[in-house]
PLY file of the C-alpha trace (Angstrom):
ply
format ascii 1.0
element vertex 222
property float x
property float y
property float z
element edge 221
property int vertex1
property int vertex2
end_header
5.95 -17.21 17.98
6.19 -13.87 15.38
4.24 -11.07 16.84
5.15 -7.74 16.68
7.25 -7.21 20.36
9.86 -10.21 18.29
9.70 -8.63 14.60
12.99 -7.14 13.47
12.95 -4.49 11.05
15.61 -3.79 8.04
15.54 -1.40 5.11
13.87 -2.61 1.66
16.33 -4.23 0.09
16.48 -4.56 -4.41
15.66 -8.23 -4.25
12.83 -7.95 -2.02
11.63 -4.73 -3.96
12.12 -6.31 -8.18
10.09 -9.21 -6.30
7.39 -7.00 -5.48
7.84 -5.37 -8.69
7.67 -8.20 -10.80
4.17 -9.75 -8.53
2.30 -6.02 -9.32
3.08 -6.10 -13.15
1.81 -9.57 -12.98
-1.27 -8.77 -11.08
-2.20 -5.60 -12.17
-1.96 -3.64 -15.89
-0.93 -0.27 -14.51
1.98 2.04 -15.77
4.50 1.71 -12.80
7.91 1.72 -13.62
10.52 0.58 -11.26
12.23 3.94 -11.57
8.85 5.13 -9.55
8.70 2.33 -7.65
11.81 2.97 -5.96
11.40 6.89 -6.05
9.02 6.15 -3.37
11.24 3.91 -1.43
13.58 6.07 -1.37
11.54 9.13 -0.86
10.05 7.39 2.78
12.93 4.51 3.54
11.38 4.31 6.63
7.46 3.83 6.00
9.02 1.19 3.45
10.32 -1.95 5.51
11.17 -5.50 4.94
10.50 -7.77 8.38
12.19 -10.87 9.73
11.95 -12.63 13.18
15.10 -14.68 14.63
15.44 -17.98 13.78
14.47 -20.64 16.10
17.49 -21.92 18.09
20.03 -24.27 16.93
18.62 -23.17 13.27
22.65 -22.37 11.32
22.12 -20.02 9.58
23.93 -15.86 9.26
21.07 -14.03 8.34
17.40 -13.63 9.25
15.40 -15.11 6.92
12.56 -12.13 5.04
9.54 -12.66 6.30
7.29 -9.98 5.31
7.79 -6.03 3.15
6.08 -2.79 3.85
5.63 0.16 1.21
4.03 3.08 2.42
3.40 6.13 0.54
3.34 9.43 3.32
1.16 11.88 0.61
0.52 15.46 2.42
-2.89 16.19 2.36
-4.07 17.59 -0.44
-2.09 14.84 -2.41
-3.50 12.30 -0.29
-8.01 13.20 -0.85
-6.95 13.98 -4.18
-5.71 9.67 -4.52
-8.97 8.93 -2.61
-11.36 9.62 -5.26
-9.57 9.65 -8.45
-8.36 12.86 -8.93
-4.63 11.04 -8.29
-3.69 8.82 -9.93
-1.38 5.96 -7.46
1.14 6.22 -10.10
1.77 9.52 -10.95
2.46 10.20 -7.09
5.73 11.91 -7.48
7.33 12.00 -3.38
9.34 14.92 -4.82
6.00 17.34 -4.54
3.25 14.48 -2.74
6.01 13.05 -0.05
6.51 15.66 3.57
9.47 17.13 4.79
10.55 15.17 8.49
9.47 17.06 11.58
7.53 19.40 9.48
3.43 18.56 11.36
2.28 17.82 8.55
-1.13 16.90 7.74
-0.65 13.44 6.07
-2.15 10.77 4.97
-0.71 6.92 4.28
-0.88 5.30 1.58
-0.28 1.70 1.57
1.05 0.39 -1.86
1.84 -3.30 -0.92
1.79 -5.30 2.34
2.67 -8.90 1.94
3.64 -11.54 4.31
5.96 -14.46 3.04
6.01 -16.66 6.14
3.55 -18.22 8.58
5.57 -17.45 11.17
4.50 -13.60 10.79
0.84 -13.18 13.28
-0.44 -10.11 12.02
1.36 -8.71 9.79
-0.74 -6.56 8.50
-2.24 -4.77 11.56
0.92 -5.24 12.59
2.21 -3.41 10.23
0.24 -0.71 9.25
0.98 -0.08 13.31
4.86 0.28 12.84
4.31 2.68 9.61
1.91 5.14 11.88
5.05 4.64 14.93
7.09 5.74 12.36
5.11 8.87 11.05
4.69 9.63 14.60
8.50 9.83 14.99
8.23 12.69 12.18
5.63 14.89 13.80
3.54 14.27 11.18
-0.42 14.49 12.09
-1.54 11.20 10.32
-5.13 11.56 8.84
-5.40 8.01 7.93
-4.77 4.84 5.74
-4.99 4.45 2.29
-4.88 1.30 0.12
-6.13 0.55 -3.94
-6.36 -2.86 -3.89
-6.43 -5.00 -7.23
-7.74 -8.68 -5.77
-10.78 -9.67 -3.66
-8.49 -11.43 -1.05
-6.61 -7.95 -0.81
-10.28 -6.21 -0.52
-11.25 -8.66 2.14
-8.24 -7.90 4.02
-8.47 -4.47 4.01
-11.69 -5.00 5.08
-11.09 -6.46 8.22
-8.63 -3.74 8.89
-11.96 -1.30 9.27
-11.52 0.21 5.82
-13.96 1.22 3.61
-14.54 1.97 0.42
-14.33 5.50 -1.29
-16.59 4.67 -4.27
-13.29 5.47 -6.65
-12.57 2.40 -9.03
-10.81 1.43 -11.42
-10.97 -0.88 -14.64
-8.78 -1.79 -16.77
-10.04 -3.06 -20.71
-9.13 -4.42 -23.50
-10.32 -1.88 -26.22
-9.17 -2.82 -30.27
-6.74 -4.52 -28.88
-5.78 -2.33 -26.98
-5.61 -2.41 -22.91
-7.12 1.07 -21.60
-7.79 2.21 -18.09
-11.56 3.42 -17.45
-12.18 5.37 -14.12
-15.49 5.36 -11.73
-15.59 8.25 -9.40
-17.61 8.36 -6.15
-20.87 8.56 -7.08
-20.85 6.78 -11.12
-21.17 3.04 -10.15
-19.50 0.88 -12.01
-22.79 -0.95 -13.58
-22.17 0.42 -17.10
-18.41 -0.94 -16.63
-19.08 -4.06 -15.09
-22.30 -4.75 -17.48
-21.10 -3.69 -21.17
-16.85 -4.44 -21.44
-16.95 -7.47 -18.82
-15.78 -10.14 -21.29
-13.18 -7.21 -22.15
-12.22 -6.46 -18.39
-8.30 -7.32 -17.86
-7.91 -5.82 -14.22
-10.25 -4.01 -11.77
-8.88 -2.11 -8.87
-10.79 -0.92 -5.98
-10.05 1.99 -3.88
-10.29 1.88 0.03
-9.88 3.81 3.02
-9.52 4.04 7.55
-9.78 7.87 8.47
-8.67 8.16 12.06
-6.94 10.69 15.13
-3.37 9.99 16.68
-5.79 7.54 19.43
-7.73 5.74 17.08
-5.42 4.96 14.77
-2.07 3.54 17.28
-4.95 1.25 19.22
-4.98 -0.77 16.09
0 1
1 2
2 3
3 4
4 5
5 6
6 7
7 8
8 9
9 10
10 11
11 12
12 13
13 14
14 15
15 16
16 17
17 18
18 19
19 20
20 21
21 22
22 23
23 24
24 25
25 26
26 27
27 28
28 29
29 30
30 31
31 32
32 33
33 34
34 35
35 36
36 37
37 38
38 39
39 40
40 41
41 42
42 43
43 44
44 45
45 46
46 47
47 48
48 49
49 50
50 51
51 52
52 53
53 54
54 55
55 56
56 57
57 58
58 59
59 60
60 61
61 62
62 63
63 64
64 65
65 66
66 67
67 68
68 69
69 70
70 71
71 72
72 73
73 74
74 75
75 76
76 77
77 78
78 79
79 80
80 81
81 82
82 83
83 84
84 85
85 86
86 87
87 88
88 89
89 90
90 91
91 92
92 93
93 94
94 95
95 96
96 97
97 98
98 99
99 100
100 101
101 102
102 103
103 104
104 105
105 106
106 107
107 108
108 109
109 110
110 111
111 112
112 113
113 114
114 115
115 116
116 117
117 118
118 119
119 120
120 121
121 122
122 123
123 124
124 125
125 126
126 127
127 128
128 129
129 130
130 131
131 132
132 133
133 134
134 135
135 136
136 137
137 138
138 139
139 140
140 141
141 142
142 143
143 144
144 145
145 146
146 147
147 148
148 149
149 150
150 151
151 152
152 153
153 154
154 155
155 156
156 157
157 158
158 159
159 160
160 161
161 162
162 163
163 164
164 165
165 166
166 167
167 168
168 169
169 170
170 171
171 172
172 173
173 174
174 175
175 176
176 177
177 178
178 179
179 180
180 181
181 182
182 183
183 184
184 185
185 186
186 187
187 188
188 189
189 190
190 191
191 192
192 193
193 194
194 195
195 196
196 197
197 198
198 199
199 200
200 201
201 202
202 203
203 204
204 205
205 206
206 207
207 208
208 209
209 210
210 211
211 212
212 213
213 214
214 215
215 216
216 217
217 218
218 219
219 220
220 221
């Protein structure tokens, strides 16, 4: 049970968003504010969703339990390509100027900020939730160029690799220097050897940008 056809999509809730924010702060030291995170959700609520599945027959419950959530940022092409190579930082994404208008036939990249399954009952959640986001984007008449994600854990990187994502070459290292946490970006073509060798003991966090380029036909088949 729990395949995509059975999922119920609901708006992002305040309590789930708070949990996502706290989890992100614990995992990765990027300077993301809650106000910025909420602006992403408010800027395109159709792509920031909670998912649930109907309870088992006979289960006494008044509401469906949230079993997974996704936050996807639709970026106009110039912003998305800048994000892929590190010219634009994820925390600097401004939905007021970087999200496309609805029904605009804009070329967009879908950046996955967060995808998380809370229940084992949701089968194939990463694949299904990304398909949901793509389908929602298509209803807005957007031309989807592909998807991206900034992965901060090895598990996250492996998950996206299984979905066909590849590294863009941009990486972020958060390094402690003189008792302060500083971002050391590594751009495509530079290589991270100098950072990992000289600052390994001081690295407090790292992330890799990954992307999957595709046309509508390829994307919709996933």
